[in-house]
C-alpha positions as CSV (number, residue, x, y, z in Angstrom):
1,M,178.9,29.7,11.3
2,G,181.0,26.6,11.7
3,I,184.3,25.6,13.2
4,G,185.8,25.6,9.7
5,E,184.9,29.2,9.1
6,E,186.4,30.2,12.5
7,R,189.6,28.4,11.7
8,A,189.8,30.0,8.3
9,A,189.2,33.5,9.8
10,A,192.0,32.9,12.3
11,R,194.4,32.6,9.4
12,I,193.5,36.1,8.1
13,R,196.2,38.6,9.2
14,T,195.7,41.1,6.3
15,V,193.1,41.8,3.7
16,A,195.5,40.2,1.3
17,D,195.3,37.0,3.3
18,A,191.5,37.1,3.0
19,R,191.8,37.6,-0.7
20,R,194.1,34.6,-1.0
21,L,191.8,32.3,1.0
22,A,188.8,33.5,-0.9
23,R,190.4,32.6,-4.2
24,R,191.0,29.1,-2.9
25,R,187.5,28.5,-1.6
26,V,185.2,29.7,-4.4
27,P,185.0,28.5,-8.0
28,G,186.7,30.4,-10.8
29,P,183.6,32.2,-12.1
30,V,182.6,33.4,-8.6
31,W,186.2,34.5,-8.0
32,D,186.3,36.4,-11.3
33,Y,183.1,38.2,-10.4
34,I,184.5,39.3,-7.0
35,E,187.9,40.3,-8.4
36,G,187.2,41.4,-11.9
37,G,186.9,44.8,-13.4
38,A,186.0,46.5,-16.7
39,G,188.0,46.4,-19.9
40,A,191.8,46.1,-19.4
41,E,191.2,46.6,-15.6
42,T,193.5,49.6,-15.5
43,T,191.2,51.5,-13.1
44,L,190.8,48.4,-11.0
45,R,194.5,48.3,-10.4
46,A,194.9,52.1,-10.1
47,N,192.3,52.2,-7.3
48,V,194.6,50.3,-5.1
49,A,198.0,51.6,-6.3
50,A,197.0,55.3,-6.0
51,Y,197.1,55.1,-2.2
52,E,200.9,54.4,-2.5
53,E,201.3,57.9,-4.1
54,V,199.9,59.6,-1.0
55,Q,202.6,60.1,1.6
56,F,202.1,60.9,5.3
57,L,203.6,64.0,6.9
58,P,203.5,62.9,10.5
59,R,203.4,65.2,13.5
60,V,205.7,63.4,16.0
61,G,205.6,63.8,19.7
62,A,202.0,65.0,19.6
63,V,200.1,62.1,21.1
64,T,199.9,60.5,24.5
65,G,199.7,56.9,25.4
66,A,195.9,56.9,25.3
67,P,194.3,55.3,22.2
68,P,193.0,57.8,19.6
69,E,189.3,58.4,19.3
70,L,188.1,56.7,16.1
71,A,184.4,57.5,16.5
72,T,182.8,60.0,14.2
73,T,179.4,60.7,12.6
74,V,178.3,60.1,9.0
75,L,175.2,62.0,8.0
76,G,174.1,62.3,11.6
77,T,174.7,58.6,12.4
78,E,177.4,57.8,15.0
79,V,179.9,55.2,13.9
80,S,182.8,53.7,15.8
81,M,185.3,54.4,13.0
82,P,185.4,56.3,9.7
83,L,184.8,53.1,7.7
84,L,181.5,51.8,6.2
85,L,180.6,48.8,4.2
86,S,179.9,49.4,0.5
87,P,177.1,47.6,-1.3
88,V,178.2,44.4,-3.1
89,G,176.0,42.3,-5.3
90,F,175.5,38.6,-5.5
91,T,177.1,38.0,-2.1
92,R,175.0,34.9,-1.5
93,M,177.1,33.1,-4.1
94,M,180.2,33.9,-2.2
95,D,178.8,32.5,1.0
96,P,175.2,31.6,2.0
97,A,175.2,34.1,4.8
98,G,175.8,36.9,2.2
99,D,174.5,40.3,3.2
100,V,173.1,39.0,6.5
101,A,176.7,38.3,7.5
102,A,177.7,41.8,6.4
103,A,175.0,43.5,8.3
104,G,175.8,41.5,11.4
105,A,179.5,42.2,11.2
106,A,178.9,45.9,10.6
107,G,176.7,46.2,13.6
108,A,179.2,44.3,15.8
109,A,181.9,46.7,14.6
110,G,179.7,49.7,15.3
111,T,179.4,50.9,11.7
112,I,177.0,51.0,8.7
113,A,176.4,48.3,6.1
114,T,174.9,49.2,2.7
115,L,172.6,46.6,1.2
116,S,172.8,46.2,-2.6
117,S,169.6,46.0,-4.7
118,M,171.3,43.0,-6.2
119,S,171.3,41.1,-2.9
120,G,170.3,37.4,-2.6
121,H,168.5,38.3,0.7
122,T,165.4,40.4,1.0
123,I,165.4,43.9,2.3
124,A,163.4,42.9,5.3
125,E,165.5,39.8,6.0
126,V,168.7,41.8,6.2
127,A,167.1,44.4,8.4
128,S,165.8,41.7,10.8
129,A,169.3,40.3,11.2
130,A,171.1,43.7,11.6
131,T,172.3,45.0,14.9
132,G,173.3,48.4,13.6
133,P,172.3,51.0,11.1
134,L,171.7,50.1,7.4
135,W,171.7,52.0,4.2
136,F,170.0,50.8,1.0
137,Q,171.6,51.1,-2.5
138,L,169.1,51.6,-5.2
139,Y,169.1,50.4,-8.8
140,F,165.9,51.1,-10.8
141,L,165.0,47.4,-11.0
142,G,161.6,47.2,-12.6
143,G,162.0,50.8,-13.8
144,R,160.6,53.7,-11.8
145,A,157.6,51.7,-10.6
146,G,159.9,49.0,-9.3
147,A,162.3,51.5,-7.7
148,E,159.3,53.0,-5.8
149,Q,158.5,49.6,-4.4
150,L,162.1,48.9,-3.3
151,V,162.4,52.4,-1.7
152,E,159.2,51.8,0.2
153,R,160.3,48.4,1.5
154,A,163.6,49.9,2.7
155,R,161.8,52.8,4.3
156,K,159.4,50.4,6.2
157,A,162.3,48.2,7.2
158,G,164.1,51.1,8.9
159,Y,167.0,51.7,6.5
160,R,168.5,55.2,7.3
161,A,169.8,56.4,4.0
162,L,169.3,55.8,0.3
163,V,172.3,55.4,-2.0
164,V,171.5,56.1,-5.6
165,T,174.0,54.6,-8.0
166,L,174.5,56.8,-11.0
167,D,177.4,55.2,-12.9
168,T,175.5,52.1,-14.2
169,P,173.2,52.9,-17.1
170,L,174.4,49.5,-18.3
171,P,177.0,47.0,-17.0
172,G,180.6,47.7,-17.9
173,N,182.7,45.5,-20.2
174,R,183.5,42.8,-17.7
175,E,185.5,40.4,-19.7
176,R,186.1,37.9,-17.0
177,D,182.4,37.2,-16.7
178,S,182.1,37.0,-20.5
179,R,184.8,34.3,-20.6
180,H,182.6,32.2,-18.3
181,G,179.5,32.7,-20.6
182,L,178.0,35.1,-18.1
183,S,177.0,38.0,-20.2
184,P,175.3,41.1,-18.7
185,P,173.0,41.5,-17.0
186,L,174.7,38.8,-14.9
187,R,172.5,36.1,-13.6
188,L,173.6,33.3,-11.3
189,D,170.9,30.6,-11.0
190,R,170.7,26.9,-11.2
191,R,171.1,27.0,-15.0
192,T,174.3,29.0,-14.9
193,V,175.7,27.1,-12.0
194,T,175.1,23.9,-14.0
195,K,176.9,25.5,-17.0
196,M,179.8,26.2,-14.7
197,A,179.9,22.7,-13.3
198,P,183.3,21.6,-14.6
199,R,184.9,24.5,-12.6
200,V,182.5,24.3,-9.7
201,V,183.2,20.6,-8.8
202,L,186.8,21.5,-8.0
203,H,185.5,23.4,-5.0
204,P,183.6,20.9,-2.9
205,R,183.2,23.0,0.2
206,W,181.6,25.8,-1.9
207,V,179.3,23.2,-3.6
208,L,178.2,21.8,-0.2
209,D,177.5,25.2,1.3
210,A,175.5,26.2,-1.8
211,A,173.6,22.9,-1.8
212,R,172.7,23.4,1.9
213,D,171.4,26.8,0.9
214,H,169.3,25.2,-1.8
215,F,171.3,27.1,-4.5
216,S,169.5,30.3,-3.5
217,L,171.4,32.4,-5.9
218,D,168.6,34.4,-7.5
219,L,168.3,38.2,-7.0
220,I,165.3,37.9,-4.6
221,N,164.5,41.6,-4.7
222,T,164.0,41.5,-8.5
223,T,161.5,38.6,-8.3
224,T,158.8,40.3,-6.2
225,L,158.3,43.5,-8.1
226,V,154.9,44.2,-9.6
227,V,154.6,46.4,-12.7
228,D,151.3,47.0,-14.5
229,G,149.6,44.5,-12.3
230,R,152.0,41.7,-13.1
231,T,154.9,40.2,-11.1
232,L,158.1,40.6,-13.1
233,S,160.7,37.9,-13.6
234,S,164.2,38.6,-12.5
235,L,165.3,39.1,-16.1
236,E,162.4,41.4,-16.8
237,A,163.2,43.5,-13.8
238,L,166.8,43.8,-14.9
239,W,165.8,44.9,-18.4
240,H,163.4,47.5,-17.0
241,W,166.4,48.9,-15.1
242,L,168.6,49.1,-18.2
243,A,165.8,50.9,-20.0
244,Y,165.4,53.4,-17.1
245,P,168.6,53.9,-15.1
246,A,168.8,56.5,-12.4
247,R,169.2,60.1,-13.5
248,W,169.8,63.4,-11.8
249,E,166.2,64.3,-12.5
250,D,165.0,61.4,-10.2
251,F,166.4,63.0,-7.0
252,S,163.4,65.3,-6.6
253,W,160.8,62.5,-6.4
254,L,163.1,60.2,-4.4
255,K,163.6,62.9,-1.8
256,E,159.8,63.2,-1.6
257,Q,159.4,59.5,-1.1
258,W,162.3,59.0,1.3
259,D,162.4,60.7,4.8
260,G,166.2,60.3,5.3
261,P,169.4,61.3,3.6
262,V,169.8,60.5,-0.2
263,L,173.3,60.1,-1.5
264,A,174.7,60.2,-5.0
265,K,177.1,57.4,-5.7
266,G,179.5,57.2,-8.7
267,V,180.7,60.8,-8.7
268,L,184.2,61.4,-10.1
269,T,184.3,65.0,-11.2
270,A,183.9,68.5,-9.6
271,D,181.1,69.3,-12.1
272,D,179.1,66.2,-11.2
273,A,179.7,67.0,-7.5
274,R,178.2,70.4,-7.9
275,R,175.3,68.9,-9.9
276,A,174.7,66.5,-6.9
277,V,174.4,69.5,-4.6
278,D,172.1,71.3,-7.0
279,V,169.6,68.4,-7.2
280,G,169.5,68.1,-3.4
281,A,171.8,65.1,-2.6
282,D,172.6,65.0,1.1
283,G,175.9,63.2,0.4
284,I,178.3,62.2,-2.3
285,I,180.1,58.9,-2.7
286,V,183.2,59.3,-4.9
287,S,183.3,55.9,-6.6
288,N,184.2,54.3,-10.0
289,H,182.3,51.2,-9.0
290,G,185.5,49.4,-8.0
291,G,186.8,49.7,-11.6
292,R,183.9,47.7,-12.9
293,Q,182.2,50.2,-15.1
294,L,184.1,52.7,-17.2
295,D,187.8,51.7,-17.5
296,S,190.5,54.4,-17.6
297,V,189.0,56.9,-15.2
298,D,190.7,58.4,-12.2
299,P,191.3,56.2,-9.2
300,T,188.9,57.3,-6.5
301,V,191.4,58.7,-4.0
302,A,192.7,61.0,-6.8
303,A,189.1,62.0,-7.8
304,L,188.3,62.7,-4.1
305,V,190.4,65.9,-4.0
306,P,188.7,68.0,-6.7
307,V,185.2,66.8,-5.5
308,V,185.9,67.9,-1.9
309,D,187.3,71.2,-3.1
310,A,184.2,71.7,-5.3
311,V,181.5,71.2,-2.6
312,G,183.3,72.3,0.5
313,D,181.2,71.7,3.5
314,Q,177.8,71.8,1.6
315,V,177.5,68.0,1.8
316,E,179.4,65.2,3.3
317,V,181.7,63.3,0.9
318,L,182.6,59.6,1.2
319,L,185.1,57.6,-0.8
320,D,184.6,54.1,-2.1
321,G,187.3,52.1,-4.0
322,G,190.7,50.5,-3.5
323,V,190.8,50.5,0.3
324,R,192.8,47.6,1.5
325,R,194.4,49.0,4.7
326,G,193.5,51.2,7.6
327,A,196.2,53.6,6.4
328,D,194.2,54.0,3.2
329,V,191.2,55.1,5.3
330,V,193.3,57.6,7.2
331,K,194.6,59.0,4.0
332,A,191.1,59.4,2.5
333,V,189.8,61.2,5.6
334,A,192.8,63.5,5.7
335,L,192.0,64.4,2.1
336,G,188.5,65.4,3.0
337,A,186.3,62.3,3.0
338,R,184.0,62.0,6.0
339,A,184.6,58.3,5.9
340,A,185.8,55.6,3.5
341,M,183.8,52.6,2.3
342,V,185.0,49.1,1.6
343,G,183.5,46.6,-0.8
344,R,186.0,44.0,-2.0
345,A,187.7,43.9,1.3
346,W,184.7,42.6,3.2
347,A,183.7,40.4,0.2
348,Y,187.1,38.7,0.4
349,G,186.4,38.0,4.1
350,L,183.0,36.7,3.3
351,A,184.2,34.4,0.5
352,A,187.1,33.2,2.7
353,A,185.3,32.4,5.9
354,G,181.7,33.6,6.0
355,R,180.6,35.9,8.8
356,P,183.8,35.3,10.9
357,G,185.8,36.4,7.8
358,V,183.9,39.7,7.6
359,D,184.4,40.3,11.3
360,R,188.1,39.6,11.0
361,V,188.6,42.0,8.1
362,L,186.8,44.8,9.9
363,R,188.9,44.2,13.0
364,I,192.1,44.3,11.0
365,L,191.1,47.5,9.3
366,R,190.1,49.1,12.6
367,D,193.4,48.2,14.3
368,D,195.3,49.7,11.4
369,I,193.3,52.9,11.5
370,D,194.1,53.1,15.2
371,R,197.8,52.4,14.7
372,T,198.1,54.8,11.8
373,M,196.4,57.6,13.6
374,R,198.9,57.2,16.5
375,L,201.8,57.3,14.2
376,V,200.7,60.4,12.2
377,G,200.0,62.2,15.5
378,A,196.2,62.4,15.5
379,T,194.2,61.9,18.7
380,R,190.8,62.0,17.0
381,V,189.3,61.8,13.5
382,S,188.7,65.5,13.3
383,E,192.5,66.1,13.4
384,L,193.0,64.2,10.2
385,R,193.5,67.1,7.8
386,R,195.2,67.6,4.4
387,D,198.4,68.9,6.0
388,L,199.1,65.4,7.3
389,V,199.6,64.1,3.7
390,R,201.3,64.9,0.5
391,I,199.7,64.2,-2.9
392,P,201.1,64.3,-6.4
393,S,201.0,67.7,-8.0
394,T,198.9,66.4,-10.9
395,W,196.0,65.4,-8.7
396,G,193.1,67.7,-9.1
397,A,194.6,69.3,-12.3
């Protein structure tokens, strides 16, 4: 990390500031990958806007001058606040530190980082750099045979939970990427960077950072998978995944192979939540992939309510999508989430200022969780209940 990154991070006062600085720093195609969604991007926008529909019902005069207790547990792991880092792919193109920065920042903040299968860093490399607990998000790269290898690597490296993404049998209609000639499955390598050269040269700082990193933009975990005695290319691994995406039926053998919690990510309905419980999922992540898969689905904070009501206390439920403020985290927990997860928020920080940017975003969110809890009258996370918020009558209908 350099002086420039520290200076950039110091300019971040809100997640919106990180977003603005990130947009300036990275080339247009990289920005559109970070910011874009599927189709008309209605779900992308709704994910953020839906939090405004949730109103607080504060309990005044209920707290002392002591700071509230933000610590909680998620699937048996102690965390300093009810906020985790979601998996984000292709982070090394945002900043060379990529997921190494995310893991370090999460550890420093006392919370959990989730590594994407689509990382530009190896499973072992991120684990070696981490100072806190890690989860691993699984795509079936290389099909079931490749998935088994990825799971085994994560197990050996000490990852504590396995996050199985179920909403991606194929990439969504991401029109921003298509406009740049990046058709799914998205690949960012030397060839595609050269293709984007007219836009890239307008961002010399990004080019210099990428050059120092030797343009290490490939999906490293896809290039080391062996299927039928042969090492797959990155593209072959991706096509195997599209031919064999994760299904509910896969949870039985995944739980045999993995000795920790297994979570189902991408759940949006009560029926699928009950299905997750039936197949043995230890946790559910209510997520619409940040609005990047199927457009015109419920924003995640609205989908959270029927999911929580459907499963009760059988499994822990987390929420992923649209979180931009600590107040959003408090609302999600009050509605029944064990914790909230952020993806774009920390990606903005990374793209704006590398590791210091991620540190700064997490600090901002933590401070706002603290402030909001004081103002709603909660002294600890366990006091965040549904009677502290009011939601639209149509939610859960």
